[in-house]
C-alpha positions as CSV (number, residue, x, y, z in Angstrom):
1,M,-95.3,98.5,-90.4
2,T,-94.7,95.8,-87.9
3,A,-94.1,92.1,-88.6
4,P,-96.9,89.6,-87.7
5,L,-96.3,87.6,-84.6
6,V,-95.7,83.8,-85.3
7,E,-96.2,81.2,-82.6
8,V,-93.4,78.6,-82.7
9,G,-93.4,75.3,-80.9
10,W,-91.0,72.3,-81.1
11,L,-92.8,69.0,-81.4
12,D,-91.5,65.7,-80.9
13,A,-92.9,63.0,-83.2
14,R,-94.0,60.9,-80.1
15,E,-96.2,63.8,-78.9
16,M,-99.9,63.8,-79.6
17,V,-101.9,66.7,-80.8
18,T,-105.6,67.3,-80.8
19,R,-107.7,68.1,-83.9
20,G,-107.8,71.7,-82.9
21,E,-104.1,71.9,-82.4
22,L,-103.6,70.2,-85.8
23,S,-105.9,72.6,-87.6
24,R,-104.3,75.7,-85.9
25,A,-100.8,74.4,-86.8
26,C,-101.6,73.7,-90.5
27,G,-104.1,76.6,-91.1
28,L,-107.1,74.3,-91.6
29,T,-110.5,74.3,-90.0
30,E,-111.4,71.5,-87.7
31,A,-114.1,70.5,-90.3
32,E,-111.3,70.3,-93.0
33,V,-109.3,68.1,-90.6
34,A,-112.4,65.9,-90.1
35,E,-112.9,65.7,-93.8
36,L,-109.3,64.6,-94.3
37,M,-109.9,61.9,-91.7
38,D,-113.1,60.8,-93.7
39,Y,-110.9,60.5,-96.8
40,G,-108.4,58.3,-94.8
41,A,-105.6,60.7,-95.2
42,L,-105.3,61.3,-91.5
43,R,-105.6,58.6,-88.8
44,A,-106.3,59.4,-85.3
45,L,-104.4,57.4,-82.6
46,P,-106.3,54.9,-80.5
47,A,-107.1,56.9,-77.4
48,A,-109.4,56.6,-74.5
49,G,-110.7,60.2,-74.8
50,A,-113.7,61.2,-76.9
51,E,-111.7,63.8,-78.9
52,P,-109.4,62.3,-81.6
53,V,-105.6,62.8,-81.1
54,F,-102.9,62.5,-83.7
55,S,-99.2,61.9,-83.8
56,A,-97.3,65.0,-84.2
57,E,-95.4,63.2,-86.9
58,C,-98.1,63.9,-89.4
59,L,-97.6,67.7,-89.0
60,P,-94.8,68.2,-91.6
61,A,-96.6,66.4,-94.4
62,L,-99.9,68.0,-93.6
63,R,-98.4,71.5,-93.7
64,R,-96.7,70.8,-96.9
65,A,-99.9,69.5,-98.4
66,T,-101.9,72.4,-97.4
67,R,-99.2,74.8,-98.6
68,L,-99.4,73.1,-102.0
69,A,-103.2,73.1,-101.9
70,R,-103.2,76.9,-101.3
71,D,-100.6,77.6,-104.0
72,L,-102.3,75.5,-106.6
73,D,-105.9,76.0,-105.5
74,L,-106.6,72.3,-104.8
75,D,-109.6,70.8,-103.1
76,L,-109.4,68.7,-100.0
77,F,-109.8,65.4,-101.8
78,T,-106.6,66.3,-103.7
79,V,-104.9,67.3,-100.4
80,A,-105.9,63.8,-99.1
81,L,-104.2,62.2,-102.1
82,L,-101.2,64.3,-101.7
83,L,-100.9,63.3,-98.0
84,Q,-101.1,59.6,-98.9
85,Y,-98.5,60.0,-101.6
86,L,-96.1,62.0,-99.4
87,D,-96.5,59.3,-96.7
88,R,-95.8,56.5,-99.3
89,I,-92.7,58.4,-100.5
90,E,-91.4,58.7,-97.0
91,V,-91.8,55.0,-96.3
92,L,-90.0,54.2,-99.6
93,E,-87.2,56.6,-98.9
94,R,-86.6,55.0,-95.5
95,Q,-86.5,51.6,-97.3
96,V,-84.0,52.9,-99.8
97,R,-81.7,54.3,-97.0
98,S,-81.9,51.0,-95.2
99,L,-81.1,49.0,-98.3
100,R,-78.3,51.3,-99.1
101,A,-76.8,50.9,-95.7
102,Q,-77.0,47.1,-95.8
103,V,-75.4,47.0,-99.3
104,S,-72.5,49.3,-98.3
105,F,-72.0,47.3,-95.1
106,H,-71.7,44.0,-97.0
107,A,-70.1,45.2,-100.2
108,P,-66.3,44.6,-100.6
109,A,-64.2,47.8,-101.1
110,A,-64.6,49.0,-104.7
111,Q,-61.6,48.5,-107.0
112,R,-60.3,51.8,-108.2
113,E,-60.7,52.2,-112.0
114,G,-58.0,53.7,-114.1
115,P,-54.2,53.7,-113.5
116,Q,-53.1,52.4,-110.2
117,P,-50.8,54.5,-108.0
118,W,-47.1,53.9,-108.3
119,H,-45.6,51.8,-105.5
120,E,-41.9,51.3,-104.8
121,P,-40.8,47.9,-105.7
122,H,-39.6,45.8,-102.8
123,G,-36.0,44.9,-102.8
């Protein structure tokens, strides 16, 4: 028995992918991708061409949502909700990281609780 071949590609979040590339990367049909666009879960980038293009940044969340949909036997409307929630969670996590960085930058050094280390008295 031979292992199935898997096509691997490295995408930068600044890259653009077509609806066909997006559907192949996530295991959806182009009609399903169009339906997710209708639900507002996927937004095409403003482009001059007739074919919609998307940021490659949406791929990880879309792949995760489609994997969950297959595992839990969910319909596309629920996948659209999952995508919106995953996007919102990502935004909130970025905000939390930013706020934590600001707090740790401005906070004074924390005082150590408990017994203090012994220091040699000065002469």
